[in-house]
N, C-alpha and C positions, 0 to 999 in steps of 0.2 A: 176869283173868276176873271178879273181884269188881266192877270198874268197869263192865264191860259188863252184868253182871246188875243192877247198880244202875240203869243207864240204862233197862233194860227195866222194872224195878219203878217207876221214876219216871214212865215213859211211861204205865203202867197207872194210876198214881195220878192223873195229870193228865187223862187222857182219860175216866176212868170216875168216876162219882159214887156216890151211895147205891145200895143194892141195888134193882134193878128190872129190867124187861126190858132187855137190852142189845142194841143194834143197831150193827153194824159195817159200814160201807160200804167195800169194797175197790176201789181203782183200781190197775191193773197196767200195768207196762211190760215184763212178761215175755212170752215167746212163749206163746200161749194154752194150749198143752198143759201147759207148766210151771206156769202160773197155776192151771189146773184141778187139777193134782196137789196143789198147796198147799191150795187151798180145800176140796177134797173130804176130804183127810186131816185138816185142821184140824177140820172139822165132825165127822168120825168120832171124833177124839180127844176133842172136847168131849162128844160123846154118851157115850163110854165113861166119862167122868169124872162122869156123872150129870146133865148138863144136857139139857133138852128143846131141840133145835136145829132151826131151819128155815134151809135154804140156798136163797136166792132168786137166780135168774139174771135179772138186769135188763139184760143186754146186748142182748136182742132179736136174737140172732144164733146161728148154730150153733157158734160158737166159745166160747160161754159154758159155764159149769160145768153147766148143765142138760142138756147133751149129753155129759157126761163118760163116761157109760155109755149110748150112743145108743140101745140097744135097750130101755132102761128109762126111761120118763118118763110123766107123767100126760097124759091126753087133752086137758085144758083148760089154758088160761093165765089169769092174773089179768085180762088185758084182756077175755077172753071172759066171765069172771065179772062184770066191771064192766058189760058189755053185757047182762047177765042171760041169757046163752045157756047157762050152766052154773051149778050150785051150787058154792060155795066148796070143798066136799070133793072135787070132781072135779079140782081143781087140784093136789092133793097126790100125790106119789109117795113112799111110805115105803120107803127103801132098806134092805137087810139090815144095813147098818152102824149102823142105829138112829136115823136122823134123816130129816126130810122135805125133799124137793126140790120147789121150785115155780118155774115159769117165768113171767116177766112177760108176754111177748108173742112172737109169731113174728117180728115185724119192728117197727122203730121207727114205721113208718107207721100201725100199729094204734093207737098211743097218741095221735099228733097233738098239737095245741097247745090244743085247746078246754078252757077251764077247767072247764066242767061235767063233761066226761069225766074229767079229772084228779081231780076231787073224788070221783067214783065209784071211780076206781082206788085212791085213798087209802083209801077205806072198805073196798074189797075186800082190800087189804093188811092193814089193821087186823084184819079178821075172820079172815084166814088166819093171822096171827101171834099171835092172842090166847093160845094155849096155850104159846108158845115162851118159854123163858128167855133164849135167845140167838138172834139173827137175824144171819146172815152174808149180805151182799149183794155179788154179783159185778156190778160196774157200769161204765158208761162215762159220760163227760160228753156232754151233748147239744150241738147246734150253738150254743146260747146259753150254754154253760159251766155249765149247771144239771143237775138230776136230775129223773127222771120221777116220783119220789114225794116228798111233803113230808117224810116221816119221815127220808129220807136226808139232808136238809139239816141236821138237828139230831143226826144220828148221829155216832159216832166214826169219823173218816175215817182209813183206813190205806192206805199206798202199798206195793205189792209191787214190789220192784226186784231187780236182780241186778248183779253187779260187771262191767258193761260200759259203755263210754262212751255208747253209744246209750241204754241203759236209764236211766242216771243223768240224762242230758240230757233225755230225755222226761219223767222224773219231775219234774224241776225246772220244766219247762214246764207240767205239770199243776198244780203248786202255784201257779205264777204266774197261770194262768187262773182257778183257784178263788179265789185271794186277790183278784183283780180283780173277780170276780163277787159273792162272799159277804163280802168283807172279810177282815181278818186272823183266822186261826184256827189251832189246833194240828193237826198231822198226826202219826200214828204211821207208823213205817217198819219193814217186815219184809223182811229181806234173804234172798234165796234163792240157793242154788247156791254158797255160799262157806263157809269155815270161820270159826271165831269171831274170830280176829285180823283177817282181811281184812274180814269183815262189820263189825266194830267200826270199822275205818278208813274204810270206805265211808260208814257212817252219819255219823261225826263230820265228815268232809269235807263231806258234803251238808248237815248241820245248820248248819255254820258259814257255808256259802254262802247258805242260805235266810235265816238270821238277819241276815247282813250286807247282802244286796241287797234282801230283801223284808220284813224285820222279822218273819218267820214262825218260830215255834218248832217243831222236830221232836222226837219222842220215839221212842226205840228200843223196838220190840216184839219184839226177838229175831231169830233167824236159823234158817234151815233149810239144812243142808249139802247139797252135791251128793251124790246117792245114787240109783243105778240101781234100788234096791229099790222105789222108788215106782212106776216104770213096770212093773216085774215084778208088783207087787201089783195094779196096775190091769188088767193083762192077765188076771189071775185073778178080776177082779170083786170085789176085796177092798181094804181099807185096808192101808197099810203096817204100822201098829201091830198089826193082827190077823195079817197074813200073816208078817211078819218083825219080831217084837217087839224083837229085839236089833240091828236096823239103826240106823245113826247118825241117820237121819231120824226113826225111831220115838222115840228119846230126845228129839229136838228137839220133836216134836209133843206129846209128853207134858208136856214142860216148859212149852211155850207154853199148852197147854190147861189145865194146872194153874193157871197164873197167871190166865188168863181166867176160869175157872169158880169160883175161890176168892174172888172179890170179895165183901167183906162190910163191915159197919160199921167194922171196924178196918182201916186202911190197912196196918198192920203185917202182916196176913195176906197181903196182896198181895206185900209185900217178901219174906216168907219163902218163898212159893211160887215167885216168880221167881228166888230165889237158891238154890232146892233143888238 
């Protein structure tokens, strides 16, 4: 257990620098519902720990986390703000769990490839995120293996995976695509749906493969065990930490959120939180 916690702490140290607004871009090989469970509950847990959190759905699809609670979302998207159709405040939906949800666009076609519009989109994002301590981005790679926002290219990249052959293979292909487009860079890995020992084995096997064949270093960001309480909490319109604080996944989210939100000048603080 100590080794796995050290891996998580080392991942946080490598991926995160001095205290500032922290932006995490998540790429997932999970079924979209499972992915949305993880992102929504991580945002809720970070908010409960005292961080001002913005959760951005940049998938431009109804499978994104922006539709996790489909009856509750803002009327405007960042793309509409960039086109000056709405004010930036219209793009926010403040959920009862204490954080803001923002959607990038209703479809990828809204964003397009024009550099001038991408610049306006970048400015709209910066304006929307100005008060956030932590920004979590639910994202997909575009056809050119890039991102729709410039800020995502310099953010901490985290892969959400599960212990299945398909998920691990797809995650490896994502790493290969991004390494080919952006060059070699580190990636965090968060394993969902497995216990500690199996998650540790999945991560280490994947890290060895990525290092050997791509020269890419991966860092463990922890794990979230399989837990039906997440779906039950979602059906109640609540986070699992709020609805079922003693559930296994609640302990996992508190541990991960504590490590994320306690980043400070001393890296030892990160180690202590990750190993708590």
